[in-house]
C-alpha positions as CSV (number, residue, x, y, z in Angstrom):
1,M,0.1,0.0,-0.1
2,K,1.0,3.5,-0.8
3,H,-0.2,6.7,1.0
4,L,-0.9,9.8,-1.1
5,K,-0.8,13.1,0.6
6,I,-2.7,16.2,-0.8
7,I,-1.6,19.6,0.3
8,T,-3.5,22.9,-0.4
9,E,-1.9,26.2,0.2
10,I,-4.0,29.0,1.3
11,K,-2.7,32.7,1.9
12,Q,-4.4,34.4,4.8
13,Y,-4.6,38.1,5.0
14,P,-6.2,39.9,8.2
15,N,-8.5,42.2,6.2
16,I,-9.2,43.5,2.8
17,K,-6.8,46.5,3.3
18,A,-4.0,43.9,3.1
19,L,-4.7,42.9,-0.4
20,P,-3.2,44.7,-3.5
21,D,-5.4,47.4,-4.9
22,E,-6.5,45.5,-7.8
23,E,-7.9,42.7,-5.5
24,I,-9.5,45.3,-3.2
25,E,-11.4,46.7,-6.2
26,L,-12.5,43.1,-7.2
27,L,-13.5,42.2,-3.7
28,H,-15.8,45.3,-3.5
29,K,-17.3,44.4,-6.8
30,A,-18.2,41.0,-5.4
31,R,-19.7,42.7,-2.4
32,E,-21.7,44.9,-4.5
33,A,-22.9,42.0,-6.6
34,A,-23.9,39.9,-3.3
35,K,-26.2,42.8,-2.5
36,K,-28.1,42.3,-5.7
37,S,-28.5,38.5,-5.3
38,Y,-32.0,36.9,-5.5
39,A,-31.9,34.8,-2.4
40,P,-35.6,34.9,-0.9
41,Y,-35.4,31.4,0.4
42,S,-32.1,31.2,2.2
43,N,-31.4,35.0,2.6
44,F,-27.8,33.8,1.9
45,K,-26.4,36.4,-0.7
46,V,-23.4,35.5,-2.6
47,G,-21.5,37.7,-5.1
48,A,-18.6,36.9,-7.5
49,A,-16.4,39.2,-9.4
50,L,-14.0,38.0,-12.0
51,L,-11.0,39.9,-13.4
52,L,-10.6,38.8,-17.0
53,E,-7.1,38.8,-18.9
54,N,-8.3,41.9,-21.0
55,G,-8.9,44.0,-17.8
56,E,-12.8,43.6,-17.8
57,I,-14.5,42.9,-14.6
58,V,-17.6,40.7,-14.8
59,T,-19.9,39.9,-11.9
60,G,-22.5,37.5,-10.8
61,N,-24.7,36.6,-7.8
62,N,-26.6,33.6,-6.7
63,Q,-30.1,33.2,-8.3
64,E,-32.6,30.9,-6.2
65,N,-35.6,29.4,-7.4
66,A,-38.6,27.9,-5.6
67,A,-37.9,24.7,-7.4
68,Y,-34.8,23.7,-5.8
69,P,-32.0,23.1,-7.3
70,S,-33.0,25.1,-10.2
71,G,-31.1,28.2,-9.0
72,L,-27.4,28.9,-9.6
73,C,-24.5,29.8,-7.6
74,A,-22.8,33.3,-7.8
75,E,-19.6,31.7,-9.1
76,R,-21.1,29.8,-12.0
77,T,-23.4,32.8,-12.9
78,A,-20.2,34.9,-13.4
79,I,-18.2,32.4,-15.0
80,F,-20.8,31.1,-17.5
81,W,-21.7,34.9,-18.3
82,A,-18.0,35.8,-18.8
83,N,-17.5,32.6,-21.0
84,A,-20.5,33.5,-23.1
85,Q,-19.6,37.1,-23.6
86,Y,-15.7,36.7,-23.8
87,P,-15.2,33.2,-25.1
88,H,-11.5,33.6,-25.8
89,I,-10.4,35.5,-22.7
90,A,-9.2,33.8,-19.6
91,I,-10.3,34.6,-16.1
92,K,-7.4,35.9,-14.0
93,T,-8.9,36.4,-10.8
94,M,-12.1,35.6,-8.9
95,A,-13.3,37.2,-5.6
96,V,-16.3,35.7,-3.8
97,T,-18.3,37.0,-0.7
98,A,-21.3,36.0,1.2
99,I,-23.6,38.1,3.1
100,K,-26.2,36.7,5.8
101,K,-28.6,39.0,7.7
102,G,-27.1,42.1,6.1
103,E,-23.4,41.4,7.2
104,I,-20.4,39.7,5.5
105,I,-20.0,36.1,6.8
106,P,-17.7,35.7,9.9
107,S,-15.2,33.3,8.2
108,P,-14.4,32.5,4.5
109,L,-16.6,30.3,2.6
110,S,-15.3,28.1,-0.1
111,P,-17.3,27.6,-3.6
112,C,-19.4,24.5,-3.7
113,G,-18.2,21.4,-5.4
114,S,-20.0,22.0,-8.7
115,C,-18.5,25.6,-8.9
116,R,-15.1,24.2,-8.2
117,Q,-15.5,21.7,-11.0
118,V,-16.6,24.5,-13.3
119,M,-13.6,26.6,-12.2
120,I,-11.2,23.8,-13.1
121,E,-12.9,23.3,-16.3
122,T,-12.4,26.9,-17.1
123,E,-8.7,26.8,-15.9
124,T,-8.3,23.9,-18.4
125,R,-10.0,25.4,-21.2
126,F,-7.7,28.4,-21.1
127,N,-4.7,26.6,-19.6
128,T,-4.3,29.0,-17.0
129,N,-5.0,29.3,-13.1
130,I,-7.8,31.2,-11.5
131,K,-6.7,32.9,-8.4
132,T,-9.6,32.9,-6.0
133,I,-10.1,35.4,-3.2
134,L,-12.5,34.4,-0.4
135,D,-13.9,37.1,1.8
136,S,-15.1,37.3,5.5
137,Q,-15.1,39.5,8.4
138,S,-12.4,37.9,10.2
139,E,-9.7,37.3,7.4
140,I,-9.5,37.0,3.6
141,W,-8.2,33.7,1.9
142,V,-6.4,33.7,-1.4
143,I,-5.9,30.4,-3.3
144,D,-3.8,30.3,-6.4
145,C,-5.8,27.8,-8.5
146,A,-9.1,25.8,-8.5
147,K,-7.2,22.5,-8.3
148,D,-6.1,23.5,-4.7
149,L,-9.9,23.6,-4.0
150,L,-10.7,20.4,-5.6
151,P,-7.5,18.5,-6.0
152,L,-9.4,15.1,-7.0
153,F,-11.4,16.8,-10.0
154,F,-13.1,15.0,-12.7
155,Y,-11.7,15.5,-16.1
156,G,-13.5,13.7,-19.0
157,K,-10.8,14.2,-21.7
158,D,-8.6,11.9,-19.6
159,L,-11.1,8.9,-20.3
160,D,-10.5,8.9,-24.0
């Protein structure tokens, strides 16, 4: 028997002011997007902001639906919109924030498994990494690539 160790590196920042200016702006855009979320069932508002390689910033937020799970997460809303509008432009950085009861959540929240898989597909599609910034009241986490969030990802092309 062999053991396989998987290590994920997360950079921790004490607050938004500790980030570079470009990332501060992106996080503010994610916070604005979260406020526009349609979340009447959970009241858990999530916003995502993407910085594309061409300098454009694209935002998205979670969209709930009474017929659960017909809604969509903020991360996938933003990624799918970016890929539809800019099909040949890679995503450089993604910032994600969540608001509950009008306040940014107390600790960083990672994207769900479906969003992580879409992030990896997008990284693979453009042969680049998506730096991900996860917001909270207590600290900010920065992850260099989606594979650090989902190391045992599914990649269908490997099955050929």
